[in-house]
Backbone bond lengths (Angstrom), bond angles and torsions (degrees), N, CA, C in turn:
res aa  C-N    CA-C-N  psi(-1)  N-CA   C-N-CA  omega(-1)  CA-C   N-CA-C  phi
1 M - - - 1.437 - - 1.567 108.95 -
2 K 1.302 113.08 124.72 1.504 119.21 178.25 1.592 103.50 -95.33
3 K 1.336 114.28 136.09 1.442 119.40 177.72 1.456 108.08 -66.11
4 N 1.392 113.96 137.81 1.468 122.99 177.74 1.494 115.47 -134.83
5 M 1.371 113.85 18.16 1.459 120.24 178.95 1.566 109.82 -126.30
6 G 1.324 114.46 131.95 1.427 119.31 176.95 1.539 111.58 -84.94
7 N 1.302 115.29 173.41 1.500 118.81 -178.73 1.482 115.13 -62.61
8 L 1.305 118.60 -41.29 1.442 123.87 178.63 1.530 110.76 -61.27
9 D 1.277 116.03 -46.31 1.496 122.60 176.66 1.501 107.40 -56.97
10 R 1.315 118.96 -48.63 1.522 120.35 -176.77 1.539 110.15 -60.26
11 V 1.309 115.67 -45.94 1.470 120.10 -178.22 1.448 111.60 -63.36
12 I 1.346 119.03 -40.89 1.483 122.89 179.80 1.547 108.57 -62.76
13 R 1.358 118.64 -46.74 1.417 121.55 -179.94 1.545 110.65 -61.91
14 L 1.347 119.55 -39.72 1.485 121.77 -179.06 1.559 109.35 -66.80
15 V 1.316 116.77 -36.72 1.476 120.19 176.88 1.508 112.56 -66.29
16 I 1.370 116.90 -45.24 1.405 120.95 177.28 1.564 111.35 -60.23
17 A 1.320 114.61 -40.87 1.437 120.39 -179.11 1.526 110.52 -65.35
18 A 1.264 118.81 -40.65 1.438 123.99 174.44 1.505 113.10 -63.01
19 V 1.268 118.32 -41.81 1.509 121.80 178.81 1.548 109.86 -67.48
20 L 1.328 115.07 -38.71 1.504 116.28 178.50 1.525 112.80 -66.18
21 V 1.362 116.83 -39.53 1.380 122.14 179.24 1.566 108.75 -68.42
22 G 1.323 118.86 -39.41 1.425 125.32 177.29 1.515 108.50 -60.96
23 L 1.274 120.17 -40.75 1.477 119.73 -177.80 1.517 110.27 -69.26
24 I 1.328 117.18 -33.21 1.421 121.52 179.19 1.542 109.74 -68.28
25 F 1.336 114.85 -51.91 1.554 116.67 -179.01 1.491 112.29 -66.81
26 A 1.399 119.48 -23.01 1.428 118.82 176.35 1.489 113.60 -84.25
27 N 1.390 117.12 2.75 1.432 122.44 176.97 1.511 110.25 66.75
28 V 1.287 120.47 25.76 1.479 123.74 175.22 1.571 110.05 -78.79
29 V 1.364 111.82 -30.27 1.476 120.23 -179.40 1.509 105.05 -124.29
30 E 1.308 116.93 134.58 1.444 121.21 -179.42 1.529 112.21 -136.60
31 G 1.287 118.84 169.98 1.386 124.31 173.67 1.523 114.53 71.23
32 T 1.354 115.02 -143.50 1.458 122.09 -177.41 1.500 112.55 -60.55
33 L 1.297 115.78 -38.37 1.470 121.83 -179.09 1.559 111.02 -59.79
34 A 1.375 112.16 -39.92 1.473 117.80 -179.61 1.406 111.48 -64.22
35 I 1.370 119.17 -38.61 1.455 123.18 178.18 1.556 111.61 -63.57
36 I 1.321 112.67 -43.68 1.459 116.26 -177.56 1.483 108.12 -67.09
37 L 1.345 121.60 -42.79 1.455 121.47 177.51 1.480 113.54 -64.98
38 L 1.299 119.88 -31.41 1.457 126.12 176.02 1.556 107.79 -65.16
39 V 1.273 117.48 -45.54 1.492 119.97 175.43 1.467 112.79 -61.61
40 V 1.319 118.04 -45.20 1.515 122.69 176.65 1.500 110.72 -60.72
41 A 1.282 118.93 -41.65 1.517 121.28 176.05 1.488 108.46 -62.77
42 G 1.300 117.87 -43.61 1.514 117.26 -179.17 1.475 111.96 -63.77
43 V 1.362 116.89 -40.42 1.446 115.20 175.66 1.444 114.91 -66.60
44 F 1.318 118.77 -38.72 1.523 120.55 176.32 1.534 110.34 -61.14
45 T 1.268 115.92 -42.19 1.500 119.72 -178.48 1.548 109.62 -66.70
46 L 1.294 115.72 -45.98 1.471 117.56 -179.58 1.556 110.89 -64.72
47 T 1.284 118.59 -44.95 1.436 119.02 -178.87 1.516 112.04 -68.67
48 S 1.333 116.60 -24.44 1.499 117.89 178.56 1.550 107.81 -76.09
49 F 1.232 119.05 -37.97 1.544 122.65 178.66 1.511 114.56 -67.29
50 I 1.360 114.85 -34.98 1.448 116.96 179.66 1.489 113.63 -97.76
51 S 1.367 118.90 -2.83 1.438 126.51 178.91 1.521 115.00 55.17
52 F 1.251 116.56 33.59 1.477 125.04 178.12 1.448 111.25 -137.72
53 C 1.349 115.15 130.72 1.506 122.69 174.16 1.476 110.33 -121.48
54 P 1.357 117.51 114.44 1.443 119.57 178.06 1.468 114.19 -56.61
55 L 1.361 120.41 -37.25 1.423 122.44 -179.52 1.566 109.80 -60.27
56 Y 1.371 117.17 -36.01 1.391 117.56 176.94 1.480 115.30 -62.77
57 T 1.300 112.44 -37.81 1.471 119.11 176.75 1.544 111.37 -60.33
58 L 1.270 114.25 -46.67 1.530 118.62 177.47 1.531 115.17 -59.09
59 L 1.323 112.19 -35.72 1.435 121.50 -176.54 1.593 113.43 -89.01
60 G 1.336 112.63 -13.11 1.451 115.99 178.06 1.558 110.37 78.84
61 F 1.310 116.79 26.44 1.484 121.68 -176.18 1.494 110.11 -111.53
62 S 1.371 115.29 148.65 1.458 120.10 176.02 1.572 106.32 -148.51
63 S 1.297 115.17 132.45 1.475 121.10 175.80 1.520 109.37 -103.71
64 C 1.303 119.06 7.11 1.431 125.55 177.35 1.579 110.18 -77.44
65 P 1.320 117.00 129.92 1.449 116.11 179.75 1.535 114.53 -59.98
66 V 1.303 119.81 147.36 1.474 124.80 -177.34 1.458 106.59 -83.13
67 K 1.349 116.70 127.34 1.516 126.25 176.02 1.443 107.35 -80.72
68 K 1.366 116.75 135.21 1.492 121.95 178.37 1.540 106.53 -101.50
Protein backbone atom coordinates (compact mmCIF):
# COMPACT_ATOMS: atom_id res chain seq x y z
CA MET A 1 0.00 0.00 0.00
CA LYS A 2 1.40 3.32 -1.08
CA LYS A 3 0.50 6.28 1.11
CA ASN A 4 -1.93 8.65 -0.59
CA MET A 5 -2.97 10.95 2.27
CA GLY A 6 -1.15 14.05 3.43
CA ASN A 7 -0.90 15.24 7.04
CA LEU A 8 -3.63 17.87 6.70
CA ASP A 9 -6.02 15.31 5.26
CA ARG A 10 -5.25 12.93 8.13
CA VAL A 11 -5.85 15.60 10.78
CA ILE A 12 -9.12 16.71 9.20
CA ARG A 13 -10.38 13.10 9.15
CA LEU A 14 -9.44 12.60 12.82
CA VAL A 15 -11.24 15.82 13.81
CA ILE A 16 -14.36 14.79 11.88
CA ALA A 17 -14.26 11.34 13.51
CA ALA A 18 -13.97 12.90 16.96
CA VAL A 19 -16.93 15.21 16.27
CA LEU A 20 -19.06 12.28 15.07
CA VAL A 21 -18.24 10.20 18.14
CA GLY A 22 -18.94 13.23 20.34
CA LEU A 23 -22.37 13.65 18.78
CA ILE A 24 -23.14 10.00 19.44
CA PHE A 25 -22.05 10.10 23.09
CA ALA A 26 -23.91 13.37 23.67
CA ASN A 27 -27.09 11.62 22.47
CA VAL A 28 -27.58 14.16 19.71
CA VAL A 29 -27.74 11.29 17.22
CA GLU A 30 -29.44 8.01 18.04
CA GLY A 31 -30.51 4.74 16.45
CA THR A 32 -29.46 3.59 13.02
CA LEU A 33 -27.90 6.93 12.12
CA ALA A 34 -25.64 6.67 15.18
CA ILE A 35 -24.42 3.25 14.04
CA ILE A 36 -23.71 4.55 10.54
CA LEU A 37 -21.82 7.56 11.90
CA LEU A 38 -19.82 5.30 14.22
CA VAL A 39 -18.78 3.17 11.24
CA VAL A 40 -17.82 6.28 9.27
CA ALA A 41 -15.80 7.57 12.24
CA GLY A 42 -14.04 4.21 12.46
CA VAL A 43 -13.17 4.24 8.77
CA PHE A 44 -11.89 7.82 9.01
CA THR A 45 -9.75 6.92 12.02
CA LEU A 46 -8.35 3.78 10.41
CA THR A 47 -7.52 5.48 7.13
CA SER A 48 -5.87 8.35 9.03
CA PHE A 49 -3.57 6.02 10.94
CA ILE A 50 -2.48 4.04 7.89
CA SER A 51 -2.34 7.11 5.58
CA PHE A 52 -4.18 5.24 2.85
CA CYS A 53 -7.65 5.79 1.42
CA PRO A 54 -8.96 3.14 -1.00
CA LEU A 55 -11.41 5.63 -2.50
CA TYR A 56 -8.52 7.93 -3.43
CA THR A 57 -6.93 5.02 -5.30
CA LEU A 58 -10.11 4.41 -7.28
CA LEU A 59 -10.38 8.11 -8.15
CA GLY A 60 -6.66 8.50 -8.90
CA PHE A 61 -6.29 11.19 -6.24
CA SER A 62 -3.52 11.76 -3.70
CA SER A 63 -3.11 14.46 -1.07
CA CYS A 64 0.34 13.19 -0.13
CA PRO A 65 3.10 15.66 -1.02
CA VAL A 66 5.27 14.70 -4.00
CA LYS A 67 8.84 13.73 -3.09
CA LYS A 68 11.59 15.13 -5.30
